[in-house]
Every structure is written in structure tokens, then in C-alpha cells.
VOBA-1610 file (N, C-alpha, C; in pm, whole numbers, padded with zeros to 5 digits, always signed):
BEGIN
Met+00092-00082-00046Met+00015+00020+00012Met+00066+00163+00011Arg+00182+00133+00058Arg+00301+00253+00076Arg+00347+00284-00054Met+00395+00188-00108Met+00427+00201-00255Met+00315+00243-00370Met+00225+00156-00364Met+00096+00230-00455Met+00070+00366-00390Ser+00090+00448-00296Ser+00045+00540-00246Ser+00188+00623-00296Arg+00270+00568-00334Arg+00383+00669-00371Arg+00377+00689-00516Leu+00346+00594-00575Leu+00320+00596-00748Leu+00206+00670-00846Ile+00108+00705-00705Ile-00012+00764-00719Ile+00054+00927-00697Leu+00144+00951-00534Leu+00162+01056-00507Leu+00279+01115-00667Ile+00344+01043-00702Ile+00433+01062-00824Ile+00404+01138-00958Leu+00258+01056-01014Leu+00163+01087-01135Leu+00097+01177-01079Ile+00077+01242-00959Ile-00026+01361-00926Ile+00093+01466-01003Thr+00174+01434-00912Thr+00290+01521-00944Thr+00336+01578-01075Leu+00394+01489-01123Leu+00454+01493-01261Leu+00295+01520-01318Leu+00164+01471-01352Leu+00069+01534-01413Leu+00033+01680-01451Ala+00062+01743-01313Ala+00034+01862-01276Ala+00154+01954-01311Gly+00295+01933-01289Gly+00385+02000-01366Gly+00394+02079-01522Ala+00349+01913-01586Ala+00288+01924-01722Ala+00161+01986-01784Glu+00058+01985-01641Glu-00072+02064-01709Glu+00009+02224-01674Gly+00081+02214-01579Gly+00032+02384-01508Gly+00249+02422-01600Gly+00315+02365-01719Gly+00411+02418-01763Gly+00471+02476-01647Gly+00507+02385-01578Gly+00593+02383-01461Gly+00763+02373-01538Cys+00878+02466-01448Cys+01008+02430-01420Cys+01010+02298-01543Ala+00917+02156-01508Ala+01020+02064-01607Ala+00985+02080-01707Gly+00892+02105-01754Gly+00905+02126-01908Gly+00995+02279-01961Lys+01056+02345-01925Lys+01151+02425-01926Lys+01296+02366-02037Ala+01303+02412-02164Ala+01444+02365-02226Ala+01547+02419-02259Lys+01642+02358-02181Lys+01764+02445-02199Lys+01857+02456-02278Pro+01918+02524-02349Pro+01984+02506-02535Pro+02027+02430-02540Ile+02007+02367-02651Ile+02111+02244-02650Ile+02293+02291-02712Phe+02260+02412-02800Phe+02402+02410-02757Phe+02434+02562-02697Pro+02557+02527-02572Pro+02495+02735-02465Pro+02646+02743-02521Thr+02629+02900-02529Thr+02728+02945-02596Thr+02897+02976-02526Pro+02906+02923-02607Pro+03105+02904-02553Pro+03188+03072-02481Asn+03238+03067-02328Asn+03280+03134-02304Asn+03459+03160-02238Pro+03545+03249-02323Pro+03510+03322-02419Pro+03448+03201-02570Pro+03424+03310-02655Pro+03395+03241-02793Pro+03502+03164-02873Ile+03455+03075-02923Ile+03594+03008-03027Ile+03594+03072-03166Val+03652+03081-03204Val+03647+03202-03392Val+03764+03174-03457Trp+03750+03178-03533Trp+03839+03189-03631Trp+03843+03281-03760Pro+03948+03380-03770Pro+04055+03367-03727Pro+04060+03416-03622Glu+04177+03406-03500Glu+04241+03503-03406Glu+04215+03630-03421Pro+04170+03736-03323Pro+04094+03838-03303Pro+04261+03876-03266Pro+04272+04005-03331Pro+04200+04111-03406Pro+04135+04116-03547Glu+04220+03945-03618Glu+04143+03947-03763Glu+04022+03931-03691Pro+03918+03995-03811Pro+03732+03961-03802Pro+03720+03854-03826Met+03631+03846-03788Met+03596+03653-03719Met+03469+03639-03843Arg+03559+03472-03903Arg+03487+03422-03998Arg+03432+03321-03963Ile+03472+03214-03899Ile+03408+03118-03846Ile+03415+03127-03692Arg+03210+03038-03617Arg+03263+03046-03487Arg+03165+02911-03473Tyr+03247+02863-03335Tyr+03179+02749-03324Tyr+03085+02745-03221Ile+02995+02657-03279Ile+02874+02701-03234Ile+02865+02521-03142Gly+02860+02431-03164Gly+02844+02284-03000Gly+02865+02206-03107Gln+02801+02100-03017Gln+02838+01946-03068Gln+02745+01837-03051Leu+02695+01769-03098Leu+02614+01669-03086Leu+02658+01495-03109Ala+02667+01461-02981Ala+02766+01285-02948Ala+02633+01188-02928Thr+02549+01256-02870Thr+02419+01133-02809Thr+02231+01224-02810Ser+02220+01118-02825Ser+02090+01229-02824Ser+02038+01256-02666Thr+02106+01254-02611Thr+02050+01316-02495Thr+02120+01495-02534Glu+02203+01486-02544Glu+02244+01688-02587Glu+02107+01717-02612Leu+02015+01656-02711Leu+01912+01712-02794Leu+01883+01876-02648Lys+01850+01742-02515Lys+01793+01845-02432Lys+01672+01826-02400Arg+01612+01701-02470Arg+01463+01707-02466Arg+01350+01746-02259Pro+01295+01861-02269Pro+01208+01866-02151Pro+01078+01661-02130Val+01156+01646-02040Val+01039+01501-02029Val+01013+01569-01920Val+00826+01579-01928Val+00693+01576-01816Val+00534+01452-01835Gly+00556+01488-01746Gly+00399+01367-01794Gly+00391+01259-01796Leu+00339+01113-01884Leu+00377+01027-01882Leu+00475+00988-01838Glu+00581+01008-01968Glu+00724+01007-02013Glu+00805+00985-01898Ala+00748+01110-01833Ala+00852+01178-01715Ala+00831+00990-01583Leu+00663+01011-01573Leu+00671+00911-01469Leu+00690+00785-01539Gly+00714+00739-01639Gly+00745+00612-01714Gly+00939+00610-01614Gly+00992+00747-01648Gly+01124+00756-01594Gly+01167+00720-01453Ala+01032+00858-01395Ala+01102+00803-01283Ala+01057+00620-01228Ile+00923+00514-01280Ile+00942+00444-01224Ile+01018+00332-01265Phe+01046+00331-01377Phe+01169+00234-01440Phe+01288+00307-01470Gly+01335+00449-01461Gly+01502+00472-01455Gly+01430+00515-01636Lys+01547+00565-01628Lys+01574+00727-01762Lys+01649+00599-01899Lys+01599+00649-01980Lys+01586+00587-02116Lys+01772+00603-02140Ser+01848+00409-02183Ser+01966+00525-02289Ser+01987+00598-02319Ala+02126+00688-02332Ala+02180+00767-02411Ala+02184+00695-02528His+02098+00717-02698His+02155+00662-02803His+02274+00780-02879Ala+02402+00732-02883Ala+02524+00736-02900Ala+02599+00696-03052Met+02626+00814-03121Met+02675+00717-03261Met+02868+00715-03249Leu+02822+00592-03295Leu+02987+00481-03330Leu+03074+00562-03423Thr+03022+00571-03497Thr+03165+00583-03608Thr+03075+00696-03710Pro+03038+00820-03704Pro+02978+00947-03781Pro+03073+00964-03919Phe+02981+00945-04024Phe+03064+00949-04139Phe+03055+01057-04241Ala+02892+01091-04253Ala+02891+01200-04329Ala+02751+01240-04270Val+02719+01391-04326Val+02628+01425-04216Val+02532+01542-04305Cys+02376+01534-04333Cys+02346+01687-04433Cys+02160+01713-04301Thr+02203+01813-04351Thr+02002+01830-04325Thr+01868+01831-04451Asp+01754+01897-04332Asp+01633+01888-04418Asp+01626+02021-04504Gly+01723+02112-04487Gly+01750+02274-04506Gly+01684+02297-04388Asp+01634+02282-04271Asp+01584+02324-04160Asp+01665+02306-04033Asp+01615+02254-03961Asp+01643+02191-03835Asp+01651+02053-03789Arg+01618+01918-03902Arg+01693+01833-03859Arg+01828+01751-03927Ile+01927+01738-03857Ile+02070+01642-03875Ile+02041+01520-03918Phe+02046+01462-04054Phe+02079+01344-04052Phe+02275+01315-04058Val+02252+01155-04000Val+02436+01153-03996Val+02424+00965-03992Ala+02491+00951-04102Ala+02494+00834-04184Ala+02640+00728-04048Asp+02592+00648-03997Asp+02706+00609-03938Asp+02703+00485-03937Ser+02842+00479-04002Ser+02890+00356-04113Ser+02932+00203-04000Asn+02985+00235-03924Asn+02995+00062-03852Asn+02841+00108-03772Ala+02792+00157-03727Ala+02649+00152-03629Ala+02553+00093-03689Gln+02575+00102-03869Gln+02447+00013-03998Gln+02339+00145-03964Val+02313+00271-03856Val+02196+00327-03898Val+02229+00495-03928Val+02097+00549-04026Val+02158+00697-03990Val+02091+00743-03876His+02133+00823-03778His+02069+00909-03672His+02002+01038-03721Val+01885+01044-03676Val+01827+01154-03753Val+01777+01256-03542Phe+01874+01351-03545Phe+01900+01455-03463Phe+01765+01578-03509Asp+01649+01599-03483Asp+01566+01704-03450Asp+01553+01810-03384Leu+01612+01951-03414Leu+01677+02041-03283Leu+01553+02123-03272Thr+01491+02141-03320Thr+01350+02214-03308Thr+01259+02137-03207Thr+01196+01996-03265Thr+01126+01911-03169Thr+01222+01911-03013Arg+01345+01825-03047Arg+01402+01797-02970Arg+01451+01659-02948Arg+01366+01566-03080Arg+01332+01447-03097Arg+01465+01435-03176Tyr+01491+01248-03099Tyr+01577+01182-03166Tyr+01504+01032-03215Ala+01562+00996-03357Ala+01560+00863-03413Ala+01654+00805-03492Gln+01706+00631-03538Gln+01735+00606-03578Gln+01681+00516-03684Trp+01671+00583-03822Trp+01630+00517-03961Trp+01739+00395-04013Thr+01669+00301-04123Thr+01757+00167-04099Thr+01675+00112-04248Pro+01732+00054-04299Pro+01614+00015-04432Pro+01506-00125-04405Lys+01387-00139-04453Lys+01293-00223-04410Lys+01390-00357-04387Lys+01310-00461-04306Lys+01353-00613-04332Lys+01303-00680-04498Pro+01418-00793-04553Pro+01473-00820-04463Pro+01644-00752-04502Gln+01640-00638-04537Gln+01721-00593-04617Gln+01839-00480-04521Arg+01906-00456-04468Arg+01970-00410-04387Arg+02105-00283-04426Phe+02153-00208-04353Phe+02320-00109-04427Phe+02378-00207-04367Ser+02459-00180-04453Ser+02567-00274-04492Ser+02714-00204-04406Gln+02714-00110-04490Gln+02808+00033-04458Gln+02759+00206-04516Pro+02647+00278-04449Pro+02608+00301-04514Pro+02736+00503-04459Val+02761+00557-04576Val+02887+00655-04599Val+02859+00770-04628Gly+02715+00778-04712Gly+02689+00887-04754Gly+02531+00950-04734Val+02458+01056-04695Val+02325+01146-04678Val+02334+01234-04783Ala+02225+01201-04906Ala+02171+01339-04915Ala+02036+01398-04920Tyr+02010+01513-04917Tyr+01808+01511-04896Tyr+01798+01636-04992Asp+01638+01560-05063Asp+01602+01626-05141Asp+01474+01685-05103Pro+01477+01860-05140Pro+01409+01924-05056Pro+01245+01931-05098Gly+01256+01912-05208Gly+01133+01895-05325Gly+01018+01771-05312Leu+01121+01667-05284Leu+01055+01526-05291Leu+01021+01511-05153Lys+01143+01602-05052Lys+01113+01533-04942Lys+01192+01366-04924Arg+01308+01335-04998Arg+01354+01247-04950Arg+01480+01241-04926Leu+01551+01142-04824Leu+01687+01064-04794Leu+01729+00982-04838Tyr+01857+01017-04882Tyr+01893+00963-05004Tyr+02025+00912-04865Val+02091+00762-04893Val+02220+00680-04844Val+02255+00621-04917Ser+02395+00638-04884Ser+02525+00532-04966Ser+02567+00481-04894Asp+02509+00306-04975Asp+02553+00229-04909Asp+02725+00177-04923Ser+02822+00204-04909Ser+02972+00119-04959Ser+02966-00013-05028Ile+02952-00095-04883Ile+02915-00226-04910Ile+02853-00325-04956Gly+02716-00242-04958Gly+02629-00324-05017Gly+02602-00223-05172Ala+02669-00152-05186Ala+02681-00086-05357Ala+02562-00077-05400Thr+02503+00029-05312Thr+02388+00099-05346Thr+02328+00235-05300Val+02210+00271-05292Val+02176+00401-05266Val+02005+00376-05209His+02025+00351-05086His+01878+00360-05035His+01825+00542-05052Ile+01662+00519-05033Ile+01549+00600-05097Ile+01524+00638-04936Phe+01483+00653-04869Phe+01332+00752-04765Phe+01249+00828-04727Asn+01122+00804-04734Asn+01060+00885-04714Asn+01071+00983-04630Ala+01176+01143-04626Ala+01184+01188-04506Ala+01119+01274-04446Thr+00985+01237-04438Thr+00885+01267-04379Thr+00831+01213-04241Asn+00884+01101-04269Asn+00833+00993-04183Asn+00947+00825-04174Gly+01053+00873-04226Gly+01120+00753-04216Gly+01126+00642-04316Lys+01003+00648-04386Lys+00980+00471-04462Lys+01092+00436-04547His+01146+00348-04559His+01220+00307-04646His+01155+00308-04812Leu+01143+00413-04915Leu+01100+00368-05008Leu+01218+00275-05130Gly+01319+00237-05131Gly+01396+00162-05193Gly+01533+00184-05243His+01612+00109-05312His+01733+00142-05354His+01750+00143-05507Thr+01895+00188-05517Thr+01842+00201-05698Thr+01914+00082-05760Leu+01889+00034-05864Leu+01933-00063-05928Leu+02054-00095-05903Pro+02067-00280-05941Pro+02115-00343-05877Pro+02223-00340-05982Asn+02369-00310-05961Asn+02491-00309-06030Asn+02491-00166-06061Leu+02410-00124-06079Leu+02477+00029-06068Leu+02599+00110-06023Phe+02581+00061-05864Phe+02739+00133-05824Phe+02845+00004-05799Ser+03005+00060-05815Ser+03061-00035-05739Ser+03101-00005-05584Arg+03099+00088-05599Arg+03168+00172-05465Arg+03059+00244-05438Pro+02960+00308-05399Pro+02896+00445-05363Pro+02970+00506-05225Thr+03016+00633-05244Thr+03038+00686-05128Thr+02999+00790-05137Gly+03054+00947-05155Gly+03033+01058-05146Gly+02819+01069-05219Ile+02736+01170-05206Ile+02667+01218-05293Ile+02605+01312-05222Phe+02531+01390-05290Phe+02503+01578-05318Phe+02364+01556-05398Phe+02248+01617-05346Phe+02164+01608-05447Phe+02201+01774-05440Asp+02167+01768-05609Asp+02186+01951-05712Asp+02050+01984-05692Arg+02031+02090-05608Arg+01854+02117-05636Arg+01808+02194-05740Arg+01966+02255-05806Arg+01919+02346-05902Arg+01846+02260-06038Ser+01952+02130-06037Ser+01947+02027-06193Ser+01802+01972-06160Lys+01808+01945-06021Lys+01713+01844-05931Lys+01785+01621-05949Arg+01884+01657-05955Arg+02005+01549-05960Arg+02052+01518-05890Leu+02106+01340-05846Leu+02130+01329-05772Leu+02292+01270-05794Leu+02439+01332-05727Leu+02527+01308-05768Leu+02637+01219-05644Val+02668+01122-05709Val+02745+01004-05656Val+02893+00985-05696Thr+02981+01021-05580Thr+03091+00942-05585Thr+03098+00797-05596Asp+03159+00729-05694Asp+03149+00564-05727Asp+03352+00553-05687Thr+03354+00526-05624Thr+03477+00535-05550Thr+03599+00434-05649Thr+03588+00264-05601Thr+03652+00193-05713Thr+03602+00217-05845Ala+03490+00245-05901Ala+03509+00255-06028Ala+03566+00392-06071His+03624+00481-06047His+03607+00555-06061His+03614+00689-06153Asn+03471+00701-06131Asn+03366+00845-06118Asn+03279+00888-06054Val+03158+00927-06090Val+03069+00996-06039Val+02971+00985-06145Thr+02818+00947-06133Thr+02726+00869-06150Thr+02634+00954-06101Val+02565+01019-06268Val+02473+01154-06224Val+02323+01067-06201Cys+02235+01105-06071Cys+02098+00982-06140Cys+01987+01105-06159Ala+01862+01071-06190Ala+01780+01127-06153Ala+01717+01108-06009Pro+01585+01205-05935Pro+01598+01176-05800Pro+01518+01033-05739Asn+01467+00989-05853Asn+01417+00788-05852Asn+01535+00691-05851Gly+01689+00745-05872Gly+01804+00679-05878Gly+01801+00659-06018Asp+01744+00641-06078Asp+01807+00573-06206Asp+01852+00669-06276Pro+01983+00615-06332Pro+02129+00678-06394Pro+02044+00758-06493Ile+02198+00915-06514Ile+02193+00985-06667Ile+02230+01036-06729Thr+02354+00991-06631Thr+02508+00987-06714Thr+02600+01014-06601Arg+02729+00964-06657Arg+02864+00975-06583Arg+02948+01041-06640Phe+03075+01088-06549Phe+03155+01157-06588Phe+03273+01111-06542Gly+03480+01074-06557Gly+03543+01056-06489Gly+03599+00886-06545Arg+03701+00866-06525Arg+03805+00754-06525Arg+03881+00770-06434Arg+03960+00623-06456Arg+04074+00682-06369Arg+04191+00710-06453Gly+04230+00763-06344Gly+04352+00844-06422Gly+04454+01006-06329Asp+04531+01040-06439Asp+04552+01135-06328Asp+04520+01282-06397Leu+04445+01261-06532Leu+04485+01379-06588Leu+04368+01475-06552Met+04341+01594-06620Met+04219+01625-06556Met+04032+01574-06606Gly+04008+01560-06499Gly+03852+01516-06596Gly+03834+01314-06520Glu+03976+01289-06496Glu+04048+01214-06478Glu+04058+01164-06301Phe+03984+01062-06217Phe+04001+01042-06114Phe+04072+00926-06047Asn+04092+00942-05924Asn+04216+00843-05872Asn+04101+00804-05692Phe+04021+00701-05657Phe+03958+00680-05529Phe+03905+00825-05537Pro+03777+00863-05631Pro+03688+00972-05495Pro+03631+00961-05456Thr+03608+01085-05326Thr+03534+01024-05216Thr+03358+01128-05223Ser+03395+01244-05250Ser+03305+01379-05177Ser+03226+01456-05322Val+03158+01506-05314Val+03096+01552-05404Val+02971+01667-05396Thr+02987+01774-05399Thr+02913+01930-05409Thr+02910+01988-05504Val+02817+02133-05507Val+02780+02132-05603Val+02738+02317-05525Asp+02799+02429-05622Asp+02758+02595-05518Asp+02676+02601-05633Ser+02630+02781-05597Ser+02520+02800-05593Ser+02490+02840-05790Asn+02604+02857-05834Asn+02622+02889-06002Asn+02645+02767-06053Gly+02637+02641-05927Gly+02621+02528-06058Gly+02731+02459-06063Leu+02877+02514-06040Leu+02957+02458-06096Leu+03009+02317-05931Val+03053+02205-06029Val+03060+02083-05924Val+03211+02051-05880Tyr+03227+02036-05747Tyr+03369+02008-05730Tyr+03382+01835-05701Val+03474+01789-05682Val+03499+01605-05644Val+03604+01614-05592Cys+03580+01535-05448Cys+03723+01531-05409Cys+03782+01401-05477Asp+03880+01428-05510Asp+04017+01310-05611Asp+04125+01256-05504Ala+04077+01175-05428Ala+04134+01144-05264Ala+04298+01100-05305Leu+04297+00958-05404Leu+04409+00948-05370Leu+04486+01001-05488Asn+04436+01186-05556Asn+04516+01216-05675Asn+04523+01372-05571Phe+04541+01366-05444Phe+04522+01465-05353Phe+04419+01635-05413Arg+04382+01603-05464Arg+04324+01699-05511Arg+04133+01689-05544Ile+04112+01850-05471Ile+03980+01892-05580Ile+03990+01935-05714Gln+03909+01879-05787Gln+03897+01871-05907Gln+03712+02010-05914Gln+03754+02084-06054Gln+03631+02194-06004Gln+03518+02149-06202Phe+03431+02163-06218Phe+03405+02113-06324Phe+03272+02197-06324Thr+03256+02235-06458Thr+03083+02302-06539Thr+02988+02210-06469Pro+02862+02255-06489Pro+02707+02252-06441Pro+02678+02087-06558Asp+02766+02131-06662Asp+02782+02021-06721Asp+02906+01908-06793Tyr+02990+01891-06607Tyr+03043+01795-06582Tyr+03175+01850-06690Lys+03210+01940-06738Lys+03345+01981-06833Lys+03482+01973-06714Pro+03579+01957-06709Pro+03681+01977-06610Pro+03727+02134-06647Ile+03704+02198-06542Ile+03718+02353-06570Ile+03889+02356-06502Arg+03924+02308-06311Arg+04084+02341-06283Arg+04087+02211-06162Pro+04235+02210-06121Pro+04212+02148-05980Pro+04270+02253-05906Ile+04255+02234-05754Ile+04246+02292-05655Ile+04351+02212-05554Gly+04464+02241-05539Gly+04517+02186-05473Gly+04611+02111-05506Leu+04742+02039-05413Leu+04851+01944-05425Leu+04908+01885-05331Lys+04932+01739-05317Lys+04995+01698-05212Lys+05095+01754-05158Gly+05086+01759-05026Gly+05162+01805-04950Gly+05184+01830-04745Asp+05198+01887-04692Asp+05217+01893-04575Asp+05186+02056-04539Met+05171+02188-04622Met+05176+02324-04599Met+05056+02336-04620Pro+04971+02458-04569Pro+04855+02465-04548Pro+04793+02518-04749Gly+04707+02517-04800Gly+04651+02485-04957Gly+04706+02382-04984Tyr+04790+02298-04892Tyr+04760+02117-05023Tyr+04700+02044-04920Phe+04731+01912-04954Phe+04619+01793-04880Phe+04653+01676-04858Gly+04690+01654-04723Gly+04736+01500-04705Gly+04633+01392-04662Gln+04553+01351-04671Gln+04398+01288-04668Gln+04225+01342-04699Pro+04261+01397-04787Pro+04077+01522-04825Pro+04000+01354-04853Lys+03901+01415-04786Lys+03811+01315-04721Lys+03657+01372-04811Ala+03654+01512-04754Ala+03500+01523-04785Ala+03477+01672-04854Val+03364+01744-04952Val+03372+01924-04957Val+03220+01957-04954Ala+03194+02064-04981Ala+03112+02127-04909Ala+03117+02320-04972Cys+03018+02353-05008Cys+03014+02491-05072Cys+02957+02585-04954Asp+02977+02731-04938Asp+02915+02759-04807Asp+02796+02891-04958Ser+02711+02996-04858Ser+02628+03068-04944Ser+02732+03136-05049Gln+02848+03189-05051Gln+02940+03223-05132Gln+03004+03125-05198Asn+02992+03093-05192Asn+03077+03010-05310Asn+03206+02923-05257His+03267+02933-05164His+03387+02904-05078His+03356+02776-05086Leu+03476+02712-05113Leu+03460+02538-05140Leu+03576+02513-04943Tyr+03520+02419-04909Tyr+03495+02373-04776Tyr+03627+02239-04799Val+03691+02235-04791Val+03806+02086-04769Val+03797+01996-04611Val+03730+01885-04579Val+03762+01829-04452Val+03933+01750-04538Asp+04018+01759-04452Asp+04166+01635-04469Asp+04163+01578-04324Ala+04141+01473-04332Ala+04159+01373-04244Ala+04283+01344-04164Gln+04444+01389-04214Gln+04590+01382-04218Gln+04567+01524-04119Phe+04521+01653-04171Phe+04572+01707-04099Phe+04470+01752-03982Glu+04319+01706-03983Glu+04245+01739-03857Glu+04186+01840-03871Ala+04188+01918-03988Ala+04131+02060-04019Ala+04046+02040-04115Val+03961+02186-04159Val+03901+02205-04269Val+04015+02352-04333Gln+04020+02302-04503Gln+04032+02464-04568Gln+03986+02507-04632Ile+03950+02629-04644Ile+03837+02727-04719Ile+03891+02799-04813Phe+03864+02800-04944Phe+03894+02849-05098Phe+03840+02901-05091Ser+03889+02945-05136Ser+03814+03038-05292Ser+03775+02947-05413Ala+03628+02990-05505Ala+03643+02930-05617Ala+03770+02894-05701Ile+03820+03017-05752Ile+03972+02956-05829Ile+04076+02913-05712Gly+04060+02825-05628Gly+04148+02753-05537Gly+04279+02848-05447Gln+04191+02983-05428Gln+04304+03006-05323Gln+04268+02995-05229Leu+04350+02974-05130Leu+04352+02931-04990Leu+04303+03033-04892Leu+04216+03037-04829Leu+04146+03208-04775Leu+04177+03199-04622Leu+04139+03085-04554Leu+04123+03055-04416Leu+04186+02861-04414Asn+04207+02828-04320Asn+04121+02668-04191Asn+04152+02678-04070Phe+04063+02569-04010Phe+04064+02591-03899Phe+04031+02438-03808Gly+04049+02406-03714Gly+04089+02314-03645Gly+04172+02279-03651Glu+04226+02131-03510Glu+04372+02086-03532Glu+04358+01938-03451Glu+04462+01826-03441Glu+04405+01742-03340Glu+04396+01770-03221Gly+04269+01685-03186Gly+04220+01653-03018Gly+04091+01684-03021His+04044+01711-02928His+03940+01646-02850His+03852+01739-02837Arg+03897+01827-02829Arg+03831+01959-02724Arg+03762+01992-02870Pro+03638+02137-02764Pro+03572+02207-02922Pro+03709+02255-03005Gly+03651+02233-03140Gly+03703+02290-03256Gly+03848+02201-03287Gln+03852+02076-03199Gln+03932+01987-03235Gln+03894+01866-03312Phe+03982+01804-03403Phe+03919+01653-03509Phe+03980+01536-03465Trp+03933+01444-03439Trp+04003+01332-03496Trp+03950+01253-03582Leu+04043+01221-03730Leu+04004+01180-03818Leu+03880+01211-03899Pro+03809+01400-03916Pro+03721+01358-03948Pro+03657+01312-04098Thr+03577+01338-04144Thr+03536+01231-04268Thr+03411+01303-04353Gly+03291+01420-04319Gly+03228+01417-04323Gly+03200+01623-04333Ile+03112+01685-04425Ile+03130+01843-04367Ile+02973+01865-04474Phe+02900+01901-04402Phe+02760+01964-04497Phe+02763+02127-04442Ile+02724+02245-04534Ile+02689+02361-04532Ile+02545+02411-04521Asp+02492+02406-04423Asp+02303+02455-04462Asp+02308+02591-04534Arg+02164+02540-04544Arg+02105+02745-04643Arg+02154+02868-04541Arg+02135+02812-04413Arg+02217+02920-04313Arg+02296+02992-04292Asp+02434+02880-04374Asp+02613+02856-04314Asp+02606+02836-04151Arg+02568+02741-04132Arg+02577+02649-04069Arg+02711+02529-04076Ile+02836+02497-04043Ile+02839+02447-04157Ile+02866+02293-04011Ile+02877+02145-04098Ile+02856+02030-03981Ile+02933+01935-03986Val+03026+01882-03965Val+03132+01865-03970Val+03155+01753-03915Ala+03099+01614-03967Ala+03139+01488-03917Ala+03259+01442-03870Asp+03250+01446-03709Asp+03408+01376-03621Asp+03400+01262-03605Gly+03481+01178-03696Gly+03435+01044-03707Gly+03511+00944-03554Tyr+03641+00965-03526Tyr+03680+00899-03438Tyr+03651+00980-03290Asn+03631+01095-03323Asn+03573+01148-03191Asn+03441+01103-03138Arg+03373+01065-03255Arg+03227+00973-03209Arg+03135+01130-03200Arg+03083+01262-03252Arg+03029+01326-03239Arg+03027+01384-03375Ile+02966+01513-03430Ile+02921+01611-03509Ile+02953+01710-03380Gln+03045+01837-03477Gln+03074+01990-03439Gln+02978+02025-03577Leu+02940+02177-03474Leu+02828+02280-03546Leu+02926+02407-03571Phe+02989+02455-03646Phe+03053+02601-03729Phe+02912+02651-03741Gln+02971+02826-03771Gln+02893+02957-03816Gln+02954+03016-03873Tyr+02952+03025-04034Tyr+03052+03095-04113Tyr+03001+03207-04130Ile+03015+03302-04091Ile+03047+03489-04100Ile+03061+03565-04226Pro+02980+03572-04350Pro+02968+03669-04429Pro+03082+03756-04393Glu+03172+03805-04511Glu+03242+03972-04491Glu+03126+04033-04504Ala+03075+04196-04356Ala+03044+04297-04381Ala+03060+04344-04540Thr+02895+04344-04616Thr+02916+04450-04698Thr+02947+04622-04711Pro+02996+04660-04784Pro+03056+04804-04782Pro+02928+04857-04775Gln+02928+04976-04665Gln+02843+05087-04692Gln+02823+05207-04801Pro+02694+05195-04855Pro+02755+05285-04982Pro+02763+05427-04957
//
């Protein structure tokens, strides 16, 4: 009887808190503002990159727990946190949902910064991910594409409800890795690493064309790993073992290489992934340097940020990068088992 009375008292208290909108329902900031701020370059130079925060587990969404859910936690204990094992690639839905391909956990983590909810997506049975390493979002059809390098396919999900819709045609890819959805052309671009090319697909996954072959000349690749498209339609491919980024026209004709093999700023040691911001700057993740380098569209090095380590703004074998429409830079910090978020600060426009 004493235990039953205690449970009833807990229930009444929790339900009253939920109905009254008490302290239990107040959400804490997901990303507390660092003090002092973490920025690049260092003062007194004008700030261009600002550290926002990180996500490593589902609990870092800091979702308030009230009512019956809180009652369940009081009786049965709190739910365990869902952690990332090897976050490899990342993208968003254009708003506040972040999708993370976790290669070794064989899932896609979904972090919703608005609702503070967390989910995991996998293909429907009997299919399973073998090694998901790339994610891309189609805002028109509201679909999420996930490349599975070992499974040699790209899976398609309804991004509204997480339902698995199917995958691309058999034998279309050898080892698909980096993927990007080009909103201008409504095409999905996929780097096929061991085929040494980029496959261009329709939104339903059907192939349209391919470009590239193995080699070190312009327009040729040596194990490409990532692709992105800027707002002008220029295509950038991370040509990993040629230690360069290649820039292409919107119809996939080569324009110029960016970078060379080396250990100085502006050179590459182990380039992994590429992304572009709203001003068409090119960002390159380098897993050997544990850093992100930023270039102009003609290949001039502008800035780099990050270093080896585990603290905010440091990396340990980063493998993926995505920049959303608000110029938030999200880096898959693989061996630190987290994603880190940064903000690009555009240069102020001179007043007339």
C-alpha cells in the first residue's frame, strides 16, 4: 500500500507539472554559448568561423520530459542515451533536422533541433545497411538518400516519416560513397570510389550519365570520395588519391584542379569531403591534418580551422562536411564520435 501511494503521488505531481507548464517543461539550450567564444581567425582579425557546439548522443538534444513520459522514467529509470559509433557523413533537411550516416553502427541518426526528438532509420527487413557512408536530402520530394558502400547501392527514404522506399538498380555502383543532391538540376550526384567516376541520377535513383575514369589527368579520378555543387552550378569532386579537388562546369566538363599533395596549408594529406557555403567558398575536410581548409572558387586558400584533439573545434579523423542554407557548417568528427557545428560569418558588405 505504501508503494502504491507513492506511485500515485508521483503521478499526480508529474501530471500537475505538465499541465501547469512548470520548470520540468523548460527547455535548456542545446548549444550553450562558449565563453570565451571559439573563433577563427584569432582576434584582432575579423571573425569568419564561430564554433556553435556538438552532438554526440541523443541526450544532448536536452528534450524536456514531462507527464506520463516522466512518470515512466521515475518508475522504470531513464532511457539510455543513443550514441554515435562512427559518424561518417552528415546533411540536413534545410531546417533543423540533422541526418548522420553512422558507418559502423549501420544506421542513420536523426537529430531534430526543433522538436528535440531523436530517431534511427534503417532499411526495412530483410534489407539492412552494410556500411552507410553518405547522406543527401531532396527538398522537393522530401527524400533522404543514403549511400551504402559495401552494399553497393543508394537507399531512398521518405524523409517525412522515415519509411524506406527502396534502393537504386542492382549493379549500378561498385562502391558508392559521397553523395549530393543538386537542387538546381534536381539530380543526385554519387561518387563511385572504386569505379573512379561520378554517377548522375534522377531523383528516383535511375542513372542519367557518368563522368570520369581512372587516371591523373583533368577529368580523371583516383578513388574519388565526395562531391558537392555550388550556387552557380559548379561541381567539385574530392579526388582523394590524386590529392586534389577538381572543379567542373554544370555540364561536367573539367575546369581546374585545386590543391596538391603536401603538408603545408593549401595542400592536402588525406582529403575526404567537400562542401560550399552561400558565397561559394569551397571547404575541404582533411583527415590527416585534422582540419578544414577554405578556398575561393579559383583555388586560393582563404582560411583553415581545426587541429588534432578532442576539445571543441578540434578533430580526430573527420570524414564528412555539410553546409546548410544558413551557413552552418557541420563536420562529421569520426573518431571523436560526434558531429560539430560551426557558423560561417560573411564579410560585411561596404555601405555606400
